[in-house]
N, C-alpha and C positions, 0 to 999 in steps of 0.2 A: 575310477577315475571321481571323484565328487564334486558332483557339478553347483553343491550350495556355496556362495560366498561369503569367502566370510569379512563379518563386521569393520577389521581394518582392510580387506580390498573393495571393501564397497566405497570406504571413508577416501579411502587411494582415486575409486574411480571418482566421486565427487569431486575430490581436489587435482583432478588435474590440468594440468598447464598448459599451453603452446609450447613454452621452453621443453617442455618434455620430449618433442620430438628430436630434440639433438642424440637424446641415450636412443632410439630404434633407429637411428642413421651410422652410429658404428655396430650393429648385427650384421654377421658376413647374411647375407640371402644368401649364398649357395649352401646352406645348413636348413634344413625343413624344417618349420615350424607347425603345430595342429594351433586349427584358425575352425572357433567355432562359429558358423553361422544360425545357430540358434540360440545364443547369446545376445541377448534384446537390452544389457546393462547402458552398452556403449555408448547408444544411441537413444538415454534417454539424455543425457548429461546438456543437451538444448533445451529441453522441456523444463528442466527444474528451476530455470531463474523467472521464464512467462509464471511458473505456476505460485513462485514467489510471489507479483505481485499480486495473483488469485487472492492470496491467503492476508495479506496481507490488507485485502477490504473487507475478506470474512470474519478479521481483527475486531475493522473499526465498527464492522455489525454487530458481532455478536459483544462486542463489548457494551454497545443500546440496548439492544435487547436485553440482557440482562441485567441492567441498571433499571430499569420496568418493570425485569419479573423479580429481584432482590430489595426492591425498593433502596442501593446505595451503589455508590462508581464502584464500581471492579474491573482493572485492567489484564490485559489476557494478553499470554506473550508467546511469542513464534518461535519452536522452537528446528534445529536444522533439520531442512528436507530428506527423510531414509531410499533408501531402496530395499528392496529387501524382499526375501520367498513370502511364500505364502505360510509355509510349514514352522519357519520361525518365526514370523511375525505369529503368529498364533502360542507359540511356544514361552512368547512373554509376556504372555498376558496370565492375569490372575484367576481364581478365582472368584466373588464371583466378578464379570465383568458386564457391560452390557453392550451387546455388541448386536449391532444394528445390521441387517442388509438391507439395501434401499436399489433403486432401479433412477436411476440419471436417464429419462428419454430424453430426445429418440436416440441415446447412443448407447451400444451394446456392449451386453454383457453387465455386472453385479457391481458394485460397491460396499465398503461397510463403514460403520461410523461406530466408535468405541468410544465407549464412559466411561473410565475407569469409578470402582467401588467406593473412595475419597469424595471424587465428586458427589458422585451420589446422595452419598449422607446429608452432608456439604449442601447442598442444594432444598432438602428437605429438610433440617433445622432450620436452614432460612427462610424460606417458602413459611411458616409455618409462623415466624415470629423469634426465633431462638437465633442465638449472634453465628449461627455459623457453624461452633466448635466440631471438628472430623473428630468423634468415640471409633475406637476399632473391633468390630464386629468380626466373631468369629462363622459366621453362617455363611453358608456355599447361594443360598438362594437373596434376592430382593423381595423384599416386603411389597404389597400388590401396591402398600401405596406408592413404594422406590420408584415401581415399576410407572403406574401412573405420574407422577413430577415425570422420569429420566423420555415418558411418550411427550408429555408436552415439552418438554426443553426438546426435542426431535424436530417436530411440529416446528417451532419458531425461527428454529438452525435450521431452515429447511428454506423459508424466506431469504432470509443471509444470503444464505449457498447461493442459490435464485438470482439474486441482485450485484452478489460477487460475479457470477460466469455471466452472467448478459454483454459483458463487452464482447464477448470469444463462443459463447451461443444460448442461445433461449432456451431452460432447461426445464423441465418440470421431477421435482423429487417425490418419490410413494416407499415407502417401508414392507417390504416382503416381510422378514421374518424377526426373529426375536430373541436371541441368546444368550445364559450368564455363564457356561457354561461352553470354553472357545472349542474344545475336542467335541464339541460335537455339530461345529456348524463344516461338511463336508461339502457346499456350494465348490468348492476350488481346489483346482490339484496343488498338487502339496512345494511345484516348483512355478508355477504365477509368480513371474514382477507383480509386486506394487510399490504401489510409491507412495509414504507415509508421509504427511503433513500432521506433529504435531501440536496442539497448545494449549499452554499450558494457562491457571487459571489464577491469575497469585492471589493470598491470602489464605487459598483454600488448601496449597498442596495437591488440590487434583488437577484433571485433563479432558483434551478427548480427542482420540485421532480420524484424521479424513483419509480414509486407504481408495484410493482409486488403480486400479489395473492399466499396466503401462498396454494393455490388449485396447484399452478402449481410447487411452490419451493418443497413440498411434496414426488410428486414422481422420481423427479431425485436428492435423498439425498445420495445416497452411491456416484454417480457422482461429486457433494459436495464437498462431504468431501475428497475424492481421487484426486478431482483436486487441492484443498487448500493444502492439505499434500503436491502432487506434483509442485506444487511453490513454496510449501516453502522447499521446500531437495533441487527446483531449482538453490531458493535463497542462501542458503546457498551453499552450491558448486559453488559462484560467491563471496558470503564474503567469501568461507576461498582461491582463488582466488586473490582477491583481495589482502588480506591477504599477501599470497604467493609476492605476486608480487614487497610490502609497503616493507618487509623484505629483499628479494634481494636489496633493494637501500640502506641498512642501511649498514654503515660505518662500520669495527671492525678490532682492531690493533691485527699485528701479528707476529712473532718474532724469531729467530735462534738463539738457542748459535755455532758458531766459531769451539771453540774449547775451551778443560778447560786444567786447567797442578796443580797437586799437588805439593805445593812446602812448605820448612819447616818454621818453623816459627824464625827460626833464618835467615835463607834467608831473609827472606821478611825485617827483621828490620836491616836488610844491605842494601837493597834495594836504588840507591840515581839516581840522576838524571843521564840519560845518559845509564843507565842499559838497557840491554836486555834480552827480557825474550823469548826460543828460543819455539816455539810450532809447533803441529803436526794440518792441517787442515784436519777432518776426509772425507772419500769417502762420507758419508752419511750427513745429513743433517736435523734434522727434523724441519717442520715448524710449530709454538703453535700459539694458540690463545684460553686466560686465561686455559693456561698450558694444552690445551687439544691440542695434533699430528691431526695437518691436513693433510702434506702435508710430503715428504722428496723430496730432492734434493742433487743438486752438487753445490757447489762455484765455481763462475768463474766471469769472465768480460764480460761489454755487452753494446757498444757502449761509452766502454775507461772510464766505471760505476764499480764500485762493483757489483754481482748479483746474484743469486740463480734458478739456474734453475728447475723445480717443473718436475720429476724423475715418481712419483705415490702418487696419494692419500694411505694416514692412513689408519687403517681397525678397 
């Protein structure tokens, strides 16, 4: 029996919805069915959303890093997270590719950071003052200069990853080895499950992948979930403060009644130009907005103009 999931099966797993349980209810429980206790893919679904939030932060950080590296704005797109076996992923990579095996201390195991060749060629062109146009190359190896640029980028990206992961766990990144031929990598089992996050650098046609083995993420699932909740609460707090700041800049109309006087209707009927109505200004004047009492004050003048002095806030 073939244990490797097809991409259609993986996509179906990622798109699994709660309503899909109704299909299972129609299965006859008396019929024996195979159940693979070693199948990790089904337990990964809950981690995808959390990892997606980290990826969004990585994209923002990398965007800033590339702006300083290339001296021009660069947009970073995030593709759908994929779950794939190591052997399948290696087969999907062209030669050459900058495949970097790195350690995420204190997590156990190794991960992969992969630059495709088009991205490397574009960065080298831009770094040395070119317009960043990609030229097709038939070489199976990168030049020393291209390798140096890839190493420089990776060192800067590690800082971006460290910041993005800080809400979950403090991680130190260290490159262990680099290969340009994916078939030369033998550090992983063919059927090891990887979570692959692909980032596209807009305008270059290139991309880079961050590949994490599921076995590395599973032991810190509690930290993963707690960190994401903390980041969510922190974002909510920032949004709340931002909303409050904007509300404080909103202009509202305020008004107050200086005096009131009851007059008989027959007296009003006799009013004519020049008549004077005697009124008494109250000691306390209520300042309102939308008919809601806000403050009480007293009437007077300030800088040769009529004014209201605020004395106290209304309860």
